[in-house]
Each structure stands twice: as structure tokens, then as C-alpha cells.
N, C-alpha and C positions, 0 to 999 in steps of 0.2 A: 740783323733782326733786333728791334728795340723791345725792351721789356721795362715796365714801370709799375711800382706797388703803392697801395693806399697808406700803409704805415711806414714810418721811418725805419728803418732797419739798416728814275727820271725818264720820266718818259720825255724824249725830245719831240718838239712840234716841228713838222716839216714846214719850210718857208715856201710860199708860192707867190706869183706875181698876179695882182688883181687890177682890174680896170678902175682908174681913179675918177669916178663920177662925183661931182660936187653937188648936183641937184638933178631932179627928174621932174617930169610933168605928167599929171594924171590925164585920163581920157577927157576930162572936162576942161583941161587947160590950166588947172590950178597946180602950183608947185607942190611936190611931195618931198618928204624928208629923204635925205640920202641914206643908203643902207649903212648899218653899223659895220665897222671893220670886222673881218673874220679873225679868229685867233691866229691863223697863219699870217695874215696881213699885219696884225699887231706885232708878231714876233719879228717880221722882216723890218718893220719900222724901228723896233727896239734895237735890233742889231745895227742899224744905220746910226741910231742915236749914240750907241756906245762908241763907235769910231770917232764921233765928233765931240764926245764929252769924257775923254779918258781921265782928265784931272778930277772931275766930279765923282767918278767911279773909283778913284784911287788905283787906276789901271795904267798899264803900259801896253805897247803893241805885243808884248809876250803873253798877255792875259787872254784866255779863251773862256767862252761862256756857253753853258748848256742849259737849255730851257727846262724848267721843272713844272711850271704852272702858268696859266694865262687867265686873267679876269678881264672881261669886257663889260663896262658899265652901261646902263641904259642910255646915258648921254653920249656914248661912243668913246669915252675915255677908256684907256686900257692900262693894265698893270701886269708886267711880265716878270715873273720870278725866275732867277737864274742861279746856278752854281758856277763857281769859278775854278779854273785850273791854270797853272803856269808851268810851262815845260812838261806838260803831261801829269803834273802832280796836283792833287786836290788841295785847294786852299780852304782849310777849316776856318769858318768865320768870314769867308770871302763872298758869301752869297749876297745877292742884290735884287731889289725889285725896281724895275725901270717904269716910271709913270709917264704916260703920254696923253695928249689931247686927241680928240676924234680925228683931227687932220694930221696927226703924226708929230705934233710939236712936243718937244721934250719938256716935261714939267718938273723933272727932278728924279731923285732915286732914294730909296731907303736902303741903308747899309750900316754896318757897325765897324767896318774897316776904316781906320783913320789915316793910313799911309799905304804906299805901295808895298805889296807882298812879294815883289820880284827879288828874292834873296839868292845868294850863292847856293847852288844845289849839289854841292859835293859833301857827302857825309864823312865825318872823322871818327865816329863811334860805330862799333860793329853791331850787327843785328843781335848777336848773342848778349852783348852788354846791355842793349836797350831792352831786350826781353827780360833779363834778370832784374832790371830796375823796375819794371812794371809789375812783376809777380809779387803777390802777397800770399800769406799762409792760406792753404786750402784751395788756391786757384791754379788752373793750368792754362798754358798758352793755347789759343785757338788760331790755327792757320799761321801764315808767315807774316811778320810785320811788314808794313808798306811805308815808303817815304811819302810824306805829305808836307805842306807848309802850315804850321800852326799860327793862326792869326786871331785867335779868340781872346787872347790875354797878353797884353803888353806888346812888345816889338815882334813882328812876324819872324819866325825862325824855321829853318829846316828841321823836321822832326820825323821820328818813326811813330807810326800808329800801331800800337800793340793791343790785341784783344785777348782777354782772359775770361775764363768761365769757371763756375763752381756753384756753391750753395751758400746762402747767407745764414746767419745764426738761427733765424726763425724757420728755416726750411725753404724760404723763397729762393728760386733759382737766381744766380748772379751772372751777369755778363757785363764786363767793364772794358771800356776802351780807354787807353792811356797814351798820351803823347809824350815822347822822350826826346829831348833836344839832341839832334844828330851830330852836333858839334861838341857840346860840353857834357852830354850824358845826364843832364838835369831832368827830373820829372816835371812835366809842365801842367797838363790838364787831365784829370781822370773823370770819367762819366759813367754812371751806372745806367744801363739800358733796360733794367727791369723796373717798370714804373707801376707802382701799386696804389691802392687806397686802403684802404683796408680791403577751334574748339573753345574752351574756357578752362580755367584752372583756379584752384584754391591755393593762393600763394601764402607765403609766411608773413609778408609785411604789407601787401597791397590789396588784400581781400580777394574777392572773386573777380578775375580779369579775363577779357577775351584774348585768345591767342590764335595765331594762324599756324596750321599744321599741314602735313601732307599725307594722303592715304597711302597705306602700305599693307603688305600681307599681314593679316591678323588685326588690322585696325589702322592706326595712325602713328606717325613719328613727329617729334618736335623739330620739324624742318619748315622754315617759313618761306613759302613760295612767293609771297608778296614783296619780300625785302631781300631779294638776291640769294635765297636758299640758305641763309644763315641757320645753323642748327645748334641744339643744346644736347649735351651728352653727359654720361656719368663717368667720372674719372676713377670710380671704384676705390677711392681712398689711396690710390697709388700716386707716386711723385715722379718727376722727370730725373733720370740719372744724369751723372756728369757726361757720360757718353752721348746721351740724348741731346743734352744742351750743347755739347761741343760739335757733334757731327750729324745730329738729326737722325741717328739710327738707334734701334732698340728702344724707341719711345713707347710707353704703354698706350694701347689703343683704347680710347673710351668707348663705353657701350651706349649705343643709341637708345633713347627712351622710346617705348611703344605703349600704346593704350588702346583698348578695344572699343571704347565708346566715345572717345574724344573729350572726356571730362577728366581733368588731370589733377592730381594732388588732393590733399585733405586739409591743408593749412597748418600742419605741424610736421616737424622734421623726422618723425618716425616713418613717414612716407617719403621715399627718396625723390619722388616726382615733385614734391612741394617746392623745394629749393629750385628745381629746374623750371618751374612755372615762373618764379621771380626772375631768374636769369633770362628766360626767353622773352618775357614781358619787358624787361629792362632793355634788352637788345632792340626789340621792336620799337619801343618808345624813343630810344635814343636815335635810331634810324629816322623815325618820323619827325622828330624835332629838327634835326639838321636839314632834312629835305623840305619840310613845309615852312620852316622859319627862315632858313638861310639858302635854300636852293641847292644844298649839297646832297648828291645822290649816293649816300652811304659814307662810311668812314673814309674810304679811299677815293670817293667821288667817282667810282666806276660802276655803281649799281649793284655791287656784290655785298652779300651779307657776311658776317663773321661767325665762326664757331664759338661756343661757350662750353666750358667744362665746369661741372659742379662736383662737390664731394672730393676735393683734391687733398690728399694727405690725411693725417689724423691729428685732430686738435689744431689744425693749421689756421692761425689767426691772421689772415691776409687775403688779398685778391690781387691779381696782376694782369696786365696787358703785355704780351711778349712780341708785339709787332704783327701778329697774324690772328690771335685768338684771345678770348677772355678766359680766366681761370679763377674759380672761387673756392676758398676754404670753408669748412663748417664751423670754424671758431672752436673755442674750448669751453664755451658755456660759462666761463668765469669772467674773462675780459670782454668777450664778444660772442654772439651767436653767429649763424651762417651769414657770410658777408655778401648777400645778394640783394640788398635794398636798392631802390631805384636810383638814388643819388650816387651810390657806389658804382653801379653799372654805367651811369652817365659819365662819372669821373674817369673811369678806366678807359672807356671807349674814346673819350675826348683826348686822351694821350695819343691815340691813333690819328686823330685829326691834326693835332699839333705836329706829330712826326711827319705828316705828309703836307704840311704847309710851312710855317715858320721854322719848324724843327729846332725849337729852343734847346740849347745845350743844357743837359741835366746836371749842372753844377753852377756855383756862383749865383749872381742875381738872375741870370737867364733861367737857371734851374728853379728858383723860387717862382718866377713868372710861369714856367711850365706847369708846376704843381698848382698854382693859383688858377691857371686857365682851366684845369680839370675840375677844380672845386667850383669855379664860377659857372662853367658851362654844364657841369653835372647838376648844379643847383637849378639852372634854367630847365634842364630836362625834368627835374622833379616838379617844378611849377607847371611845365607843359603837360605833364601827365594828368594834372587836375584830378588826382585820386583822393577821395575823402578819407581813405584808410591811412594814407601817408601824404598829407597836404604839403605844399611847398613851404619851405622855411630856409633860414640861413645857417642851420646847424649841419655839419657834415657827419654822416653815419649815426644819427640819433636813433635810428631803428635797430641797429645791430649791436650797439654798445651796451654792456651790462654793468661795468664797474665805474661808469661816469655818464653824464647826460649825453655827451657826444664826443666825437674824436676831435673836431675843430669847430670854432665859433667865428663866423665871418663878421658879426657885429662888434665883437671884442676879441680878437685873436689871442691876446695875452691871457685870456681865461683858461687856456690849456696849460699855463705855467711856463711855457717856453717861447711861443711865437710872439714877435713884437707887433705892436699896433702902429708904430711910426718908423719911417725910414731913418737909418743912420749909416755912416760910411763903411762900417764893417759888416753890414748885413749879409753880404755875399759869402761870408765865412760860415754861416749857419747851415745846418742840414736843410735841404730844399723844402722839406715838409713844414719847416718853421719860418724860413725866410719868405715863404708864400704869404705870410700873415699880412704884410703891408698891402699887397694887391687885393687880398680878400677883404680887408678893411675898406679900401677904396671902393671896391665893388658894392659892398653893403651900403656905404654912405651915399654913393651915387644913385642907387636904386631907391633907398628908403629914407635917407636923411638922418638927422640926429633926433634924440629923444626916445623915451620908453614907449614900446608898443608890443602888442601880441601879434605874431605872424605864424600861421599854421598851428595855432594852439600853444606856442612856446614864447617865453618872454625874450625880447630883444631890446637892447639899449645902446645905440650908437653915439659915440662922442668923438670930437676931433682933437688933433694934436696941437692945434693953434687956437683953440677956444672959440672957433666960429660956430654958427648955427647954420645947418644946411637943410634944404628941402629936396627930397628925392625926385627923380624923373621916372621911376618905375622900373621893374625888373625886365620888362620886354625891351625897352630902349637900351638898358645896360647890356643885355645879351647881344643885341645887334651891333652896338659900338665895339664891344670886345671882340666879337667874331670878325668884324671888318678889319680891326686893327691887327688881329692875329694873321689873317690870310692875305692882307694887302700891304702892311707896313712893317710888321715885326720880322726880324731875321734871327739867325741862330744865336747871335751873341747879344741880343737886346738887353739893355740894362733898365733899371727903373726909370731913370731920366728919359731914356729913349721910348719907354712904354708910354710915358706921359705924352710925348710928341706923337706917337703912333695913334693913341686914342683921340687926341685932339684932331688929327688929320681925319680919322674915321668919323668923328662927330661932324666935322665940316662937310665931308662927303654926303652924309646921311641927312643932316638937318640944316646945314648952312653955316657960314663963317660967323654970322651975327646971331646965331640961334641961342635960346636959353640952354639947350642941351650942351652946346660946346662950352658955354660959360660955366655950366655945372661941372663938366669934366675938369676944367682948369682949377676951379675952386676946390674940388674934392681931392685932387692930387696934392694941392697945397695943404689941405687939411690933414694929410698923412705924411707931411714933411718932404714931399717930392716936388721940388720947385725947378 
């Protein structure tokens, strides 16, 4: 279960055999287009391509691949995302996307692995030693460590994957996975899996908004039948205990909101339904954005909605996605108010999309790209909402913050005092909420270009790291390029340099190899020092 917070603090596809028709003839005698390959046919061809291209995939005959996702393009090209095992051990950072032409020709692969991960699989360190190495103060081990091959950083090594759980300093739940070298006992990679941001209804931030509800005894509930029955409930200011986080037992049961006349909230936080309106509206808008713009049917692409909990804890200044649901705090009314604005909802739910596509590791440069993905796509959700009470802009959390104008600034990330505007070699050592600045800066410049302007009623002023002047291609094209790169080309260990390649590939797919859009992507990455 992944969890991700706003503030710093596989299904396998069965293979089948299909009749290989190259052309067909209509009733009038005119040739018609051959049918697009089915996902199952694409998988079968990808598996065949693997056996013929082991070197390109940094694989040996010991490597096995499990299908995670399949994309078939309108032109018949396909992209099959797979996870890798060797000798039955999961290879962390070994995931790959195999790209094929309509006729099954191998176009190449996206991967971050640079060499074979077929290492000796005999551990020399005990499970107890590995567990002790991974534990830090206030955390407890969750389950039994498992042997894996760690290939996300440096030379692939046999390692133990240790999961620990607890509570962060601000009250946010914590769930960390750590790999420990099974030969030397050295700690390798630690990843936090709590990813945070920070009828009709009168919301706190978006004004009067339409919301879909479900009839129930005594009136209506905040359950959305249009979007996979996602619902919004009251956490009653309770929090998840360590036992709840570790074992999923003894968890507080949120109270379902009900309303007699299907008119919800009053627009202020004294009415507990007001924050629920924002959360319900945010979940619906995020669902609609992904479905209508990108053809993605829900966060998990399975048509199912997700639960949202509001009023979590007391004076809790954060919001988080835990792999299955959204949770929002009320804030402390000093640093922030209730964390239920539309860009926060879009940010957190986009962590779910990342988790179920590229699954960018939440540390190092890939962690910064993970956070930036949520900032970028959460901003796209805000633009998509087209809400006059909270118009689209490139500030993150501007509605919720009380002690500063916003939490982050995409036009000039360094305005927050910590995030860098330009890439440098040590950026992966920063907290992921700050290393995200370079990708956020790239996204703003790609969409809007350089120079001072007012967007959503707020001042923006983008400048480059290399002194160039840029003209933006618009936020709609930015969103399509980034989503395509995320779902088709990025993998778990993608770095900034590889994100450049991924977005160039995406722009080529969408607009052409000689398009102004692709040229803009290249120039904009150079403008933030990613060459």
C-alpha cells in the first residue's frame, strides 16, 4: 500500500493466438484497414520480442517478465509495460516498456536498468540484521523481509526489502520500504510510501458546485454513482493507529455524510459537510479529467471510484493518498486551512495514477519527478475544472495556505526558499518535495513561456537558466505530453535526463518528430539545465 503527502515531512494479461490478417476488403471491393492488435496480441508479440532482444533489455534467459499494463495506439503501435523477476526474485528498477509497431516490429524499450541484474542470489546477512538496519526510532517492522534484487541505484545487488510503519512528526502515517544489501548489510534505498500534498454543495474554495450523490434512507449520501461509487466520509478527527497502519485492523470507521434535501454545506468550516463538498467535487473533477482528456477510466483505470476522508486528526496540516483512499486534514488555521482545494485533490489522486503506471520510486531524482507529476497533473485538474472561484494557475495550494501565498510556485520554484529552479548533479539528495522544482519549472515554461503575466488572477514570471526566451505551447499540450511520457516511457527509476527523453518521445508520438511541440520540449529542458 502506497501513501504519499502534500507537505515534506499486476494484473497479468493472458496471451492468445490471433489470425494475422494484413488487409481486408469491404462490400464495395475497396480495401479497409486491418484491425488494431488486441492487448493480448500485443503482449504475445512483446514476449516474442524479448527473447530476440535480450541485450537491449539488459536481460538473460534467467529473466522473467510479468505484464502490468498495455497501451495500443490509434495507429496500431503498442507499448507493453512489464515487471521483471530473476530466479523468482523481484528486480526493483527492472521494469521495462516494450514498444512495437502495428505489425509486431520491435521499436525499442524504455528502461532504467543499465546492466544485467542476474546476480548471485545467496544471502550472507541474516533477516534480523537487515531488519535492525532498516528500523529507525518510532517505527516497527511490518511483515517479514523478502529477498529482492535492488537495481534502482548503482550496481544491481541482492537485498532484503524491509517494510516499516509508524507515524511522522506531523501526525501523518508513515510506511517506509528499505532495501538492505544481503551480502554487506549496507542500507541501499529507502522510500516513503505516504505521498501527501498538503445534488449541489457550498464548498470552502470552489463556490457552489454540482455533485453526484446516491439516494438513501432519510435523504442522500455522498456516494458518486457516476464515477465508480467513490464516496466521501467524516473521519471524526480520529487518526489511524500503528496497529491500523501495520495490520489493517482496529482502523477507525469514518461516518458517511447524509443530507435530507441534497443541498450540502454552507461554505464555511463550521458545517462539517462543507469540506466534504470540496473533497467530493475534487474527486469527481479528477476522475473526469483523466477520463475525458486522457481516456483513463479512474485512478486505477478500472472504472472504480476512491473513498475520501475529511476532518482527519486535530489541527492536522496535511493531506495524503495511501494507495486506496484520500485523507484530508482541517489544517491549524495558522499555516493552512482545510486541505481540500481542487489542486490538492488532483495532486494526491495523481499519486495513485503514478503508482499504477510508471511507479516512480519516491526518492532521488525519480522521487522529485513523482512529486512534480502530481503538481503538474493536479494543476491540469485545476485548469480543467474551469471554476471561477478557483481559476487555474501555477501556484500549488494557494487557496489553503494562510502564512504564505502558496506552498509551491511552478513559475519560479526557488520562491519557496528551498526548491531549485535549475538541475544540478546533487539534486537527487534533496527532499522530493523540493527536487520536484526543476520539473515544475520545466512544465510552467513549456506551457506558458518566459516573461511576466497574470494567470488565474495571480502574478507569474518565468525565466530560464540559460538566458533564452521561450514561447509556451499551452497547458493542454503540456498535460498530454507529460501523461503520455508517464504512462508510456517513464519507469520506476527514471532520472531527469531520462524524463527529457521520455517527454521528447511523447511529443513525437502526439505531434510529430519535426513538430514545434517537440522542439519546444527540447528547448525547455535545456532552459532548466537538463541536456
